[in-house]
C-alpha positions in Angstrom: 2.2 20.9 16.2 4.9 21.7 18.5 8.3 22.3 16.8 11.2 19.7 16.5 12.1 16.8 14.2 10.3 13.8 12.8 11.1 10.9 11.1 8.3 9.2 8.6 8.8 5.8 7.3 7.2 5.7 3.7 7.1 2.6 2.0 5.3 1.8 -1.6 5.1 -1.5 -3.6 8.9 -0.7 -5.2 10.3 1.4 -3.0 10.8 2.9 0.4 12.5 6.1 2.2 13.3 7.9 5.7 12.6 11.7 5.5 13.8 13.6 8.3 11.1 16.0 8.8 12.2 19.1 11.1 9.3 21.9 11.7 10.4 25.2 12.9 8.4 28.1 13.8 5.6 26.5 11.3 7.8 25.9 8.6 8.3 22.0 7.4 11.9 21.1 6.3 13.0 17.6 4.9 16.2 15.9 4.6 16.3 11.9 2.6 18.5 10.0 5.5 17.1 6.6 3.8 16.0 5.3 0.7 15.8 1.1 -0.4 14.1 -0.8 -2.3 11.0 -3.0 -1.3 11.7 -7.2 -1.7 9.6 -9.2 -2.7 10.0 -12.6 -4.0 8.6 -15.9 -5.3 8.7 -18.8 -2.7 6.5 -22.1 -3.9 4.9 -20.4 -7.1 3.4 -17.6 -4.9 4.2 -13.9 -3.7 5.6 -12.7 -0.9 7.1 -9.7 0.7 10.4 -9.9 2.3 9.2 -8.8 5.6 12.5 -9.4 7.4 14.7 -7.2 5.1 12.1 -4.7 5.2 12.4 -4.2 9.1 15.9 -4.0 8.6 15.8 -1.2 6.3 13.6 0.3 8.9 16.3 0.1 11.7 18.6 1.4 9.4 16.7 4.6 8.5 15.8 5.4 12.1 19.8 4.4 12.9 21.0 7.3 10.2 18.3 9.5 11.5 19.3 9.4 15.4 23.0 11.0 14.3 23.5 14.2 12.5 26.1 14.4 9.7 28.8 15.6 12.1 27.7 12.6 14.7 26.1 14.5 17.4 22.3 12.9 18.4 19.2 13.9 17.0 16.7 14.0 19.2 13.5 13.1 17.7 9.8 13.5 18.7 8.5 11.0 16.6 8.6 8.0 14.2 5.5 7.2 11.5 5.3 4.6 8.9 2.6 5.0 5.9 2.7 2.0 3.3 0.7 0.8 0.6 -3.1 -0.8 1.3 -4.8 -4.3 1.9 -1.5 -6.5 2.9 -1.2 -7.5 6.1 0.9 -10.2 8.6 -0.9 -12.7 11.1 0.2 -13.6 14.8 0.0 -16.4 16.6 -1.0 -16.1 20.4 2.7 -15.6 21.4 2.9 -12.6 19.0 5.1 -14.5 16.4 5.0 -14.0 12.8 3.2 -16.7 10.6 5.3 -17.0 7.5 5.6 -14.3 5.3 2.7 -11.8 4.0 1.8 -12.5 1.0 1.9 -9.8 -1.7 -1.3 -8.4 -2.9 -0.4 -9.2 -6.8 -0.3 -13.2 -5.7 -2.6 -15.3 -7.5 -4.2 -17.4 -4.8 -7.5 -14.4 -4.9 -7.8 -16.0 -8.8 -12.1 -16.3 -8.3 -12.4 -15.4 -5.0 -14.4 -12.4 -5.9 -17.1 -14.9 -7.5 -16.9 -17.1 -4.8 -17.8 -14.1 -2.1 -21.0 -13.4 -4.4 -22.1 -17.1 -3.9 -22.5 -15.8 -0.4 -22.5 -12.4 -0.1 -24.5 -10.0 -3.1 -22.3 -7.7 -4.6 -24.3 -4.9 -3.5 -24.5 -5.9 0.4 -20.5 -6.2 0.2 -20.8 -2.9 -1.2 -23.3 -1.7 1.1 -21.7 -3.3 4.3 -18.1 -1.5 3.3 -18.2 1.2 0.4 -15.1 -0.1 -1.3 -14.0 -0.5 -5.0 -14.6 -4.4 -6.1 -10.4 -5.6 -6.8 -9.8 -9.4 -6.5 -6.5 -8.0 -3.9 -8.3 -6.7 -1.4 -7.7 -8.2 2.0 -11.2 -9.4 2.1 -10.4 -11.8 -0.8 -7.6 -12.4 0.3 -9.0 -13.8 3.6 -11.9 -15.8 1.5 -8.5 -17.5 -0.2 -7.0 -18.5 3.1 -10.1 -19.7 4.2 -11.8 -21.5 1.5 -7.9 -23.2 1.3 -7.9 -24.4 4.8 -5.1 -22.4 5.6 -3.1 -23.5 8.9 -1.9 -19.5 9.4 -5.3 -18.7 9.6 -6.4 -21.1 11.8 -3.6 -20.3 14.4 -4.0 -16.6 13.5 -4.5 -14.6 17.3 -3.8 -11.2 15.6 -4.1 -9.7 12.4 -2.1 -6.5 11.3 -2.0 -4.5 8.1 1.5 -3.9 6.9 2.0 -0.2 8.8 0.6 -1.8 11.7 2.9 -4.8 11.2 5.8 -2.2 11.9 4.6 0.0 14.7 4.2 -3.3 16.5 7.8 -4.4 15.9 8.9 -0.7 16.9 6.6 -0.8 20.1 5.1 -4.1 21.0 1.6 -2.8 20.6 -0.6 -4.3 18.3 -3.4 -2.2 16.8 -5.8 -1.4 13.1 -5.1 2.5 11.9 -8.4 3.5 10.4 -7.1 4.5 7.2 -5.4 1.2 6.0 -8.3 -0.6 7.8 -10.7 1.4 5.2 -8.7 -0.6 2.4 -9.6 -3.8 3.2 -13.4 -4.1 2.0 -13.8 -5.0 6.0 -14.8 -1.5 7.3 -17.7 -0.6 7.7 -17.2 3.7 6.8 -20.2 4.9 8.5 -19.6 3.8 12.2 -15.8 3.1 11.8 -16.3 -0.5 13.2 -15.5 -3.6 11.9 -18.4 -5.0 9.1 -19.0 -8.2 11.3 -22.4 -9.4 9.8 -21.0 -9.1 6.2 -17.3 -11.2 8.0 -19.9 -13.7 9.4 -21.9 -14.9 6.5 -18.2 -15.4 4.1 -16.8 -17.6 7.3 -14.0 -14.9 7.8 -12.9 -15.1 11.3 -13.0 -11.6 13.6 -11.1 -12.4 16.8 -7.9 -11.7 15.0 -8.9 -8.4 14.3 -7.8 -5.4 16.2 -9.0 -2.0 18.2 -9.4 0.3 14.9 -7.6 3.6 16.5 -8.3 7.2 14.3 -4.7 8.7 12.8 -2.5 10.3 14.5 -2.5 7.8 17.5 0.2 7.5 19.5 0.8 3.7 19.4 3.7 4.0 21.9 7.3 4.5 22.6 9.9 2.7 21.1 10.5 -0.6 22.5 13.7 -0.9 24.7 15.3 -3.7 22.4 14.7 -2.0 18.9 16.0 1.7 20.8 19.0 0.1 22.2 19.8 -1.9 19.0 19.5 1.4 16.6 21.3 4.0 19.0 17.9 5.9 19.7 16.0 7.2 22.7 12.5 6.2 24.0 10.5 7.9 20.8 7.0 8.0 20.8 5.6 6.4 17.1 2.6 7.7 16.2 0.4 6.1 13.2 -0.2 8.7 11.1 -2.9 8.2 8.0 -1.0 4.7 8.1 -2.1 4.5 4.1 0.6 6.0 2.0 -2.6 7.7 0.0 -4.0 9.1 2.8 -1.0 10.7 4.1 -0.5 11.8 1.0 -4.0 13.2 0.7 -3.7 15.1 3.9 -0.4 17.0 2.4 -2.2 17.8 -0.8 -1.9 22.2 0.0 -5.4 22.9 -1.0 -8.4 24.8 0.8 -12.6 24.1 0.4 -14.0 21.6 -1.3 -13.6 22.0 -5.4 -10.3 20.2 -5.6 -9.7 16.7 -6.7 -6.2 14.8 -6.5 -4.2 12.1 -8.6 -1.7 10.6 -6.5 0.3 8.4 -9.2 2.6 5.5 -7.7 2.6 2.0 -8.9 -1.3 2.8 -9.0 -3.0 6.3 -9.6 -5.7 7.1 -7.4 -8.1 9.7 -8.7 -10.5 11.4 -6.2 -11.5 13.7 -4.0 -12.1 14.1 0.4 -15.3 14.6 1.6 -17.0 14.7 5.1 -18.9 11.3 4.7 -18.6 8.4 2.3 -20.9 8.1 -0.6 -22.5 4.6 -0.6 -25.6 4.6 -3.2 -26.5 2.3 -6.5 -24.5 4.4 -8.7 -21.2 4.7 -6.7 -21.5 0.3 -6.8 -22.4 0.7 -10.8 -19.1 3.2 -11.1 -17.3 0.7 -9.4 -16.0 3.7 -6.4 -14.3 3.5 -2.9 -14.6 5.4 0.4 -11.7 5.1 2.1 -10.8 6.3 5.4 -8.7 9.8 5.9 -6.7 11.7 8.4 -9.3 13.0 10.6 -11.8 11.2 9.8 -12.8 12.3 6.6 -13.7 10.0 3.5 -11.5 9.6 0.0 -14.2 8.8 -2.3 -11.6 7.6 -5.2 -11.2 5.7 -7.8 -8.0 3.2 -8.2 -6.4 2.8 -11.2 -3.4 1.9 -13.1 -0.3 3.3 -12.7 3.3 3.1 -13.4 3.2 -1.0 -12.6 3.6 -1.7 -16.1 7.3 0.4 -16.6 8.2 -1.5 -13.1 7.5 -4.6 -14.2 9.3 -3.9 -17.5 12.4 -2.5 -15.8 12.2 -5.7 -13.5 12.2 -7.8 -17.0 15.3 -6.3 -18.3 16.8 -6.2 -15.2 16.4 -10.1 -15.2 17.8 -10.3 -18.4 21.1 -8.2 -17.4 20.3 -4.5 -18.5 19.8 -2.2 -15.7 18.0 0.3 -17.0 17.3 3.5 -14.1 14.5 5.7 -15.0 16.1 8.6 -16.1 17.3 6.8 -18.6 14.2 5.0 -19.5 12.7 8.4 -19.5 15.2 9.7 -22.0 14.4 6.2 -24.4 11.2 7.5 -24.1 11.6 10.8 -25.3 13.6 9.8 -28.4 10.8 7.1 -29.2 7.9 7.4 -31.9 4.6 9.2 -30.7 1.3 7.6 -30.2 2.6 4.3 -32.2 0.3 1.8 -29.7 -2.4 2.1 -27.2 -3.1 0.0 -24.6 -6.1 -0.6 -22.6 -4.3 -0.9 -19.4 -6.9 -2.7 -17.5 -6.5 -5.5 -19.9 -6.6 -8.2 -16.8 -2.7 -10.0 -17.9 -1.3 -6.3 -17.1 -2.3 -6.5 -13.6 -0.3 -10.2 -13.0 4.0 -10.0 -12.6 5.8 -10.8 -15.0 6.9 -11.1 -18.5 5.5 -7.6 -19.0 7.2 -6.4 -22.2 5.5 -10.0 -24.1 1.9 -8.9 -22.2 2.5 -6.1 -24.4 3.8 -7.3 -27.5 0.3 -9.6 -27.1 -1.8 -6.7 -27.1 -0.7 -4.8 -29.8 -0.7 -7.9 -32.1 -4.3 -8.9 -30.9 -5.2 -5.1 -31.8 -3.2 -5.1 -35.1 -0.7 -2.0 -33.7 2.8 -1.9 -33.8 4.8 -3.7 -31.6 7.3 -2.0 -29.6 10.7 -2.8 -30.9 12.5 -0.7 -27.6 12.9 -0.4 -24.3 11.9 3.6 -24.8 8.9 2.0 -27.5 7.5 0.1 -24.6 8.1 2.8 -22.0 6.4 5.7 -24.3 3.6 3.3 -24.9 2.4 2.8 -21.7 2.8 6.2 -20.3 0.8 7.7 -23.6 -1.9 5.1 -22.8 -1.7 6.3 -19.2 
């Protein structure tokens, strides 16, 4: 890679940041230029991402990155975006966005895995895709839209996963990057193409699916209107490992084959990197997943609970009028009694938004354990359970 400065946008389910990377004689240094909450909300009882607010935050990060602290211009060699997996936006034939993207924890996918299995068996879906069964997967989001006769799905000309959508806003070009497409449970990991036969049996339209491009593809240059708005030049927009875990695993400072990774955020992902997918009866039985990695590698992993319950507790307390920083919650947890209660964090109610302290209290009561009595005790119970 040539020397120069590059801008990376990293968006997780809770927050996002713009990082300026400077590569000089093989050494990479990083500087945070912008950080923001990842905005979402509820409309008509459905959870959505605030895509306009997200886009404005990305442009704010770009504006800050193209100017040094002394006001002098910074010439960027490239821009890249990674985000969480499975969620998407739909575009009509004019390239306009058809509504706010849904958040993967929305309840519209309740019962959709079972509905899918009535048409295509669990075994055949896994054989076609090699992906872990989770009701939040893109496959079940689309099936929910199909069974509900969604007008947006009927009008959709293009489906773009979240980083693909931002790449489209930046450049005007519509593509699906390999690693983010692999989270959907719609990709054939052996061929690298869409699992068309399975999708047809589920009556999922495929005409809206885009060309799958490998990690590292130059999507295009920054659109003139965006460049002018942000005071930037015509910068190449590069699709990295557009799934945040793909980029994180690519950055692990390890060599050889005898290592694994644990990537922790809202979710934790535990796994290894392999040259090819593992799709067999054992990986199906253990509900492992084969997701795309950088350079065509396979991330063979398990999605497990991460810091989501703590994030939800913090949101609950903020709505009640008490804003805690994570530093405060860490200190309060350290002061709370050890091993007072242990939670099964795979307990179904913990995966959905809202009222997390009440859900934890109800679990403790049902399992005849002490109920946490303070924010620190709640946080400690979650951390020790993880």
